[in-house]
C-alpha atoms as a printed R data frame, in Angstrom:
    type eleno elety resid chain resno       x       y      z
1   ATOM     1    CA   MET     A     1   9.937 -19.543 19.403
2   ATOM     2    CA   SER     A     2  12.583 -19.617 21.866
3   ATOM     3    CA   LEU     A     3  15.802 -17.850 21.299
4   ATOM     4    CA   GLN     A     4  18.791 -17.947 23.584
5   ATOM     5    CA   GLN     A     5  21.964 -16.136 23.765
6   ATOM     6    CA   PRO     A     6  25.120 -18.642 24.620
7   ATOM     7    CA   GLY     A     7  26.968 -18.412 27.622
8   ATOM     8    CA   THR     A     8  24.249 -16.635 29.732
9   ATOM     9    CA   SER     A     9  21.262 -17.470 31.741
10  ATOM    10    CA   GLN     A    10  19.169 -15.705 29.236
11  ATOM    11    CA   ASP     A    11  15.862 -17.522 27.964
12  ATOM    12    CA   SER     A    12  12.827 -16.347 26.358
13  ATOM    13    CA   THR     A    13   9.311 -16.903 25.974
14  ATOM    14    CA   SER     A    14   6.153 -16.385 23.665
15  ATOM    15    CA   PRO     A    15   2.640 -16.481 24.018
16  ATOM    16    CA   SER     A    16   1.126 -19.936 23.735
17  ATOM    17    CA   PHE     A    17  -0.805 -19.000 20.513
18  ATOM    18    CA   ILE     A    18   2.383 -18.930 18.898
19  ATOM    19    CA   SER     A    19   4.197 -22.267 17.806
20  ATOM    20    CA   ALA     A    20   7.280 -23.049 19.950
21  ATOM    21    CA   SER     A    21  10.754 -24.206 18.784
22  ATOM    22    CA   ASN     A    22  14.173 -24.261 20.572
23  ATOM    23    CA   LEU     A    23  16.639 -21.951 18.466
24  ATOM    24    CA   ARG     A    24  19.393 -20.352 20.079
25  ATOM    25    CA   ILE     A    25  21.178 -17.077 19.156
26  ATOM    26    CA   ARG     A    26  24.141 -18.958 18.476
27  ATOM    27    CA   ASP     A    27  22.576 -21.346 15.883
28  ATOM    28    CA   ILE     A    28  21.319 -18.113 14.267
29  ATOM    29    CA   ASP     A    29  24.729 -16.427 14.354
30  ATOM    30    CA   LYS     A    30  26.292 -19.748 12.667
31  ATOM    31    CA   VAL     A    31  23.704 -19.543  9.838
32  ATOM    32    CA   HIS     A    32  24.697 -15.650  9.567
33  ATOM    33    CA   TYR     A    33  28.394 -16.458  9.499
34  ATOM    34    CA   GLU     A    34  27.757 -18.971  6.670
35  ATOM    35    CA   LEU     A    35  25.658 -17.030  4.501
36  ATOM    36    CA   ARG     A    36  27.510 -13.838  4.662
37  ATOM    37    CA   ARG     A    37  30.548 -15.560  3.194
38  ATOM    38    CA   SER     A    38  28.699 -17.722  0.691
39  ATOM    39    CA   LYS     A    39  30.256 -20.914  1.992
40  ATOM    40    CA   PRO     A    40  28.892 -24.372  1.788
41  ATOM    41    CA   VAL     A    41  26.660 -25.127  4.943
42  ATOM    42    CA   ASP     A    42  27.112 -28.102  6.851
43  ATOM    43    CA   GLN     A    43  23.852 -30.443  7.377
44  ATOM    44    CA   PRO     A    44  22.714 -29.122 10.571
45  ATOM    45    CA   THR     A    45  23.005 -25.524  9.390
46  ATOM    46    CA   ALA     A    46  21.137 -26.449  6.171
47  ATOM    47    CA   GLU     A    47  18.438 -28.052  8.353
48  ATOM    48    CA   LEU     A    48  18.066 -24.848 10.259
49  ATOM    49    CA   VAL     A    49  17.825 -22.609  7.205
50  ATOM    50    CA   GLU     A    50  15.325 -25.162  5.860
51  ATOM    51    CA   TYR     A    51  13.331 -25.001  9.262
52  ATOM    52    CA   LEU     A    52  13.215 -21.126  9.175
53  ATOM    53    CA   GLU     A    53  12.402 -20.710  5.577
54  ATOM    54    CA   HIS     A    54   9.438 -23.238  6.094
55  ATOM    55    CA   ASN     A    55   8.356 -21.829  9.356
56  ATOM    56    CA   LEU     A    56   8.790 -18.242  9.065
57  ATOM    57    CA   GLY     A    57   9.640 -17.495  5.309
58  ATOM    58    CA   GLY     A    58   7.009 -15.498  3.228
59  ATOM    59    CA   ARG     A    59   6.056 -13.477  6.389
60  ATOM    60    CA   ASP     A    60   6.836  -9.738  7.262
61  ATOM    61    CA   GLN     A    61   9.634  -9.366  9.655
62  ATOM    62    CA   PHE     A    62   9.656  -6.865 12.475
63  ATOM    63    CA   PHE     A    63  11.865  -6.357 15.225
64  ATOM    64    CA   PHE     A    64  10.826  -4.367 18.571
65  ATOM    65    CA   ILE     A    65  13.364  -3.307 21.009
66  ATOM    66    CA   ASP     A    66  12.834  -2.442 24.408
67  ATOM    67    CA   ASP     A    67  15.335   0.262 25.136
68  ATOM    68    CA   SER     A    68  14.626   0.808 28.596
69  ATOM    69    CA   ARG     A    69  17.872   1.655 30.966
70  ATOM    70    CA   SER     A    70  17.909  -1.580 32.307
71  ATOM    71    CA   MET     A    71  18.822  -3.022 28.953
72  ATOM    72    CA   ARG     A    72  22.029  -0.737 28.653
73  ATOM    73    CA   ASN     A    73  24.435  -3.174 29.952
74  ATOM    74    CA   ASP     A    74  23.496  -5.722 27.417
75  ATOM    75    CA   ASN     A    75  23.740  -3.244 24.405
76  ATOM    76    CA   LYS     A    76  26.520  -5.261 22.744
77  ATOM    77    CA   THR     A    77  24.903  -8.638 23.081
78  ATOM    78    CA   ILE     A    78  21.744  -7.138 21.731
79  ATOM    79    CA   SER     A    79  23.483  -5.777 18.806
80  ATOM    80    CA   GLU     A    80  25.076  -8.988 18.028
81  ATOM    81    CA   GLY     A    81  21.778 -10.761 18.504
82  ATOM    82    CA   PHE     A    82  20.088  -8.400 16.214
83  ATOM    83    CA   ARG     A    83  22.913  -8.605 13.552
84  ATOM    84    CA   ALA     A    84  22.377 -12.317 13.465
85  ATOM    85    CA   LEU     A    85  18.943 -12.747 13.511
86  ATOM    86    CA   ALA     A    86  18.401  -9.811 10.985
87  ATOM    87    CA   CYS     A    87  20.350 -11.427  8.306
88  ATOM    88    CA   ILE     A    88  17.892 -14.466  8.702
89  ATOM    89    CA   ALA     A    89  15.170 -12.055  8.552
90  ATOM    90    CA   GLN     A    90  16.273 -10.390  5.471
91  ATOM    91    CA   ARG     A    91  16.514 -13.750  3.772
92  ATOM    92    CA   LEU     A    92  12.731 -14.553  4.845
93  ATOM    93    CA   ASP     A    93  11.530 -11.065  3.804
94  ATOM    94    CA   PRO     A    94  13.503  -9.704  0.953
95  ATOM    95    CA   ASP     A    95  11.315  -6.554  0.638
96  ATOM    96    CA   GLN     A    96  11.884  -4.686  3.796
97  ATOM    97    CA   VAL     A    97  12.572  -5.759  7.581
98  ATOM    98    CA   GLU     A    98  11.086  -3.247  9.989
99  ATOM    99    CA   LEU     A    99  12.313  -2.111 13.352
100 ATOM   100    CA   ALA     A   100  10.693   0.074 16.238
101 ATOM   101    CA   PHE     A   101  11.905   1.044 19.786
102 ATOM   102    CA   ALA     A   102   9.714   0.912 22.893
103 ATOM   103    CA   SER     A   103  10.498   4.524 23.423
104 ATOM   104    CA   ARG     A   104   8.931   5.539 20.049
105 ATOM   105    CA   PRO     A   105   6.513   2.630 19.111
106 ATOM   106    CA   GLN     A   106   5.047   4.544 16.152
107 ATOM   107    CA   LYS     A   107   8.303   5.232 14.726
108 ATOM   108    CA   ILE     A   108   8.931   2.580 12.047
109 ATOM   109    CA   TYR     A   109  12.142   2.182 10.484
110 ATOM   110    CA   LYS     A   110  12.320   0.013  7.299
111 ATOM   111    CA   ALA     A   111  15.245  -1.419  5.069
112 ATOM   112    CA   SER     A   112  16.095  -3.880  2.657
113 ATOM   113    CA   ARG     A   113  19.885  -3.516  3.644
114 ATOM   114    CA   MET     A   114  20.438  -4.226  7.289
115 ATOM   115    CA   LYS     A   115  23.460  -2.066  7.825
116 ATOM   116    CA   LYS     A   116  20.938   0.893  8.409
117 ATOM   117    CA   LEU     A   117  19.059  -1.052 11.088
118 ATOM   118    CA   GLU     A   118  22.175  -2.526 12.570
119 ATOM   119    CA   LYS     A   119  23.345   0.997 13.132
120 ATOM   120    CA   LEU     A   120  20.236   2.171 14.688
121 ATOM   121    CA   VAL     A   121  20.436  -0.608 17.158
122 ATOM   122    CA   LYS     A   122  24.076  -0.224 17.942
123 ATOM   123    CA   ASN     A   123  23.539   3.338 18.643
124 ATOM   124    CA   CYS     A   124  20.614   2.751 20.949
125 ATOM   125    CA   GLU     A   125  20.940   4.915 24.188
126 ATOM   126    CA   TYR     A   126  18.663   2.798 26.354
127 ATOM   127    CA   ARG     A   127  16.921   5.878 28.245
128 ATOM   128    CA   GLY     A   128  13.564   4.390 28.542
129 ATOM   129    CA   GLU     A   129  11.352   3.180 31.356
130 ATOM   130    CA   GLY     A   130  10.759  -0.362 31.743
131 ATOM   131    CA   ASP     A   131   7.318   0.252 33.788
132 ATOM   132    CA   MET     A   132   6.043   1.598 30.540
133 ATOM   133    CA   MET     A   133   6.132  -1.535 28.609
134 ATOM   134    CA   GLU     A   134   2.381  -2.199 28.706
135 ATOM   135    CA   ASP     A   135   1.933   1.282 26.993
136 ATOM   136    CA   ARG     A   136   4.665   0.795 24.655
137 ATOM   137    CA   ILE     A   137   3.705  -2.564 23.353
138 ATOM   138    CA   GLY     A   138  -0.003  -1.773 23.305
139 ATOM   139    CA   LYS     A   139   0.796   1.058 20.971
140 ATOM   140    CA   LEU     A   140   2.668  -1.249 18.657
141 ATOM   141    CA   ILE     A   141  -0.123  -3.769 18.748
142 ATOM   142    CA   ASP     A   142  -2.937  -1.275 18.600
143 ATOM   143    CA   ASN     A   143  -1.500   1.023 15.850
144 ATOM   144    CA   THR     A   144   0.723  -1.189 13.945
145 ATOM   145    CA   ILE     A   145  -0.205  -4.601 14.148
146 ATOM   146    CA   ILE     A   146  -3.967  -4.700 14.146
147 ATOM   147    CA   PRO     A   147  -4.561  -2.225 11.441
148 ATOM   148    CA   ARG     A   148  -2.726  -4.478  9.195
149 ATOM   149    CA   LEU     A   149  -4.751  -7.535  9.570
150 ATOM   150    CA   PRO     A   150  -7.000  -8.799  7.038
151 ATOM   151    CA   TYR     A   151 -10.788  -8.296  7.605
152 ATOM   152    CA   ARG     A   152 -12.695 -10.737  5.372
153 ATOM   153    CA   LYS     A   153 -16.417 -10.990  4.455
154 ATOM   154    CA   PHE     A   154 -17.634 -13.684  2.142
155 ATOM   155    CA   GLY     A   155 -13.781 -14.467  1.562
156 ATOM   156    CA   VAL     A   156 -12.726 -11.046  0.410
157 ATOM   157    CA   ASN     A   157 -10.481  -8.929  2.290
158 ATOM   158    CA   PHE     A   158 -11.997  -5.346  3.022
159 ATOM   159    CA   ASN     A   159  -8.840  -4.078  4.659
160 ATOM   160    CA   ILE     A   160  -6.683  -2.197  2.021
161 ATOM   161    CA   LEU     A   161  -4.024  -1.910  4.695
162 ATOM   162    CA   ALA     A   162  -3.793  -5.590  5.126
163 ATOM   163    CA   ARG     A   163  -0.289  -7.165  4.810
164 ATOM   164    CA   LYS     A   164   1.147 -10.650  4.881
165 ATOM   165    CA   PRO     A   165   1.415 -12.621  8.226
166 ATOM   166    CA   VAL     A   166   4.069 -11.204 10.493
167 ATOM   167    CA   SER     A   167   6.891 -12.558 12.683
168 ATOM   168    CA   VAL     A   168   7.472  -9.821 15.629
169 ATOM   169    CA   TYR     A   169  10.719 -10.357 17.531
170 ATOM   170    CA   VAL     A   170  10.577  -8.372 20.964
171 ATOM   171    CA   PHE     A   171  14.109  -8.098 22.374
172 ATOM   172    CA   THR     A   172  13.667  -7.365 26.281
173 ATOM   173    CA   ASP     A   173  14.874  -8.298 29.779
174 ATOM   174    CA   GLY     A   174  11.328  -8.554 31.212
175 ATOM   175    CA   ASN     A   175  12.139  -6.001 33.785
176 ATOM   176    CA   TRP     A   176   8.954  -4.287 33.682
177 ATOM   177    CA   GLY     A   177   7.873  -4.113 37.279
178 ATOM   178    CA   ASP     A   178   7.222  -6.354 40.280
179 ATOM   179    CA   ALA     A   179   6.224  -9.934 38.858
180 ATOM   180    CA   SER     A   180   4.721 -10.873 42.120
181 ATOM   181    CA   SER     A   181   1.277  -9.523 41.554
182 ATOM   182    CA   GLY     A   182   0.636 -12.624 39.253
183 ATOM   183    CA   SER     A   183   0.196 -10.427 36.105
184 ATOM   184    CA   ALA     A   184   3.149  -9.515 33.555
185 ATOM   185    CA   CYS     A   185   3.013  -6.075 34.735
186 ATOM   186    CA   GLY     A   186   0.036  -5.307 32.441
187 ATOM   187    CA   VAL     A   187   1.902  -6.457 29.230
188 ATOM   188    CA   GLU     A   188  -0.523  -9.268 28.880
189 ATOM   189    CA   ARG     A   189  -3.318  -6.859 28.458
190 ATOM   190    CA   PRO     A   190  -2.372  -5.750 24.719
191 ATOM   191    CA   VAL     A   191  -1.497  -9.432 23.764
192 ATOM   192    CA   LYS     A   192  -4.827 -10.584 24.871
193 ATOM   193    CA   ARG     A   193  -6.462  -7.836 22.861
194 ATOM   194    CA   LEU     A   194  -4.462  -9.052 19.902
195 ATOM   195    CA   ILE     A   195  -5.692 -12.553 20.453
196 ATOM   196    CA   GLU     A   196  -9.176 -11.351 20.821
197 ATOM   197    CA   GLU     A   197  -8.924  -9.481 17.453
198 ATOM   198    CA   LEU     A   198  -7.538 -12.487 15.794
199 ATOM   199    CA   GLN     A   199 -10.390 -14.715 17.055
200 ATOM   200    CA   ARG     A   200 -12.772 -11.922 16.137
201 ATOM   201    CA   ARG     A   201 -11.388 -11.935 12.523
202 ATOM   202    CA   ARG     A   202 -11.363 -15.571 12.309
203 ATOM   203    CA   LEU     A   203  -7.808 -15.404 11.474
204 ATOM   204    CA   GLY     A   204  -5.235 -18.366 11.941
205 ATOM   205    CA   ARG     A   205  -3.092 -18.491 15.143
206 ATOM   206    CA   THR     A   206   0.113 -17.780 12.998
207 ATOM   207    CA   GLN     A   207  -1.138 -14.709 11.289
208 ATOM   208    CA   VAL     A   208   0.743 -12.875 14.132
209 ATOM   209    CA   SER     A   209   3.690 -14.573 15.866
210 ATOM   210    CA   LEU     A   210   5.349 -12.773 18.822
211 ATOM   211    CA   HIS     A   211   8.841 -13.908 19.824
212 ATOM   212    CA   PHE     A   212  10.028 -12.635 23.055
213 ATOM   213    CA   VAL     A   213  13.790 -12.880 23.531
214 ATOM   214    CA   ARG     A   214  15.022 -12.227 26.929
215 ATOM   215    CA   PHE     A   215  18.467 -10.596 27.778
216 ATOM   216    CA   GLY     A   216  19.903 -10.457 31.210
217 ATOM   217    CA   ASP     A   217  19.466 -12.563 33.988
218 ATOM   218    CA   LYS     A   218  17.119 -10.751 36.292
219 ATOM   219    CA   GLU     A   219  14.763 -13.219 38.071
220 ATOM   220    CA   ASN     A   220  11.921 -10.565 38.036
221 ATOM   221    CA   GLY     A   221  12.283 -10.402 34.179
222 ATOM   222    CA   LYS     A   222  12.160 -14.030 33.612
223 ATOM   223    CA   LYS     A   223   9.096 -14.415 35.948
224 ATOM   224    CA   ASN     A   224   7.373 -11.695 33.971
225 ATOM   225    CA   LEU     A   225   7.928 -13.485 30.760
226 ATOM   226    CA   GLU     A   226   6.835 -16.735 32.250
227 ATOM   227    CA   LEU     A   227   3.325 -15.088 33.233
228 ATOM   228    CA   LEU     A   228   3.085 -13.638 29.790
229 ATOM   229    CA   ASP     A   229   3.602 -17.068 28.363
230 ATOM   230    CA   GLU     A   230   0.467 -18.160 30.279
231 ATOM   231    CA   CYS     A   231  -1.704 -15.498 29.200
232 ATOM   232    CA   GLY     A   232  -2.693 -16.911 26.060
233 ATOM   233    CA   ARG     A   233  -3.232 -20.566 26.986
234 ATOM   234    CA   PRO     A   234  -7.013 -20.762 27.869
235 ATOM   235    CA   ASP     A   235  -7.781 -18.646 24.803
236 ATOM   236    CA   MET     A   236  -6.201 -20.525 21.957
């Protein structure tokens, strides 16, 4: 799923085992505006809502914010993007939307009302180190995402912690280190572990969807996300 902020050079990518679409933050923001005011929506907006509900509805919704220092200059844009997308996520997952920050990936915030989560994102101080992203997203995948995957034998799920399929939105600038090495600064490793675990448990490719939303205009960050996009292609 590709999400872009209008008026900037941002783009995003997602591992290839996730189905792709071309949605922009401004489109999400328009839906957010119409839904909050309970106004009749025009045809394109109605079609977008239908698309989101059909493809992402009935799933857990999880936000993971890269709070490294290089993201600080984009804090206003990040807050606006989160507010818009969280409104849709709340509609898709009326139970509780979840949020974690890269500096504390095992601290999970949950809310059914988005004001609490919006405040956390708005007040984020962005003091982390971008070159720690492999470790941070690895902890999210290893300690939160994988333990929630169903584990079935003879059609019966034996994992009492299993949850619904999940959509994870990773807000990042991709500025994790030098992209010239031909790898995504190690971030591809936990993503590959997730792919392998999905295969081992014979789960569908949409059981977990990772949506990387890139902020900023650093060429290095863009390259890292392009490399990450490639990491799942031979496997899925």
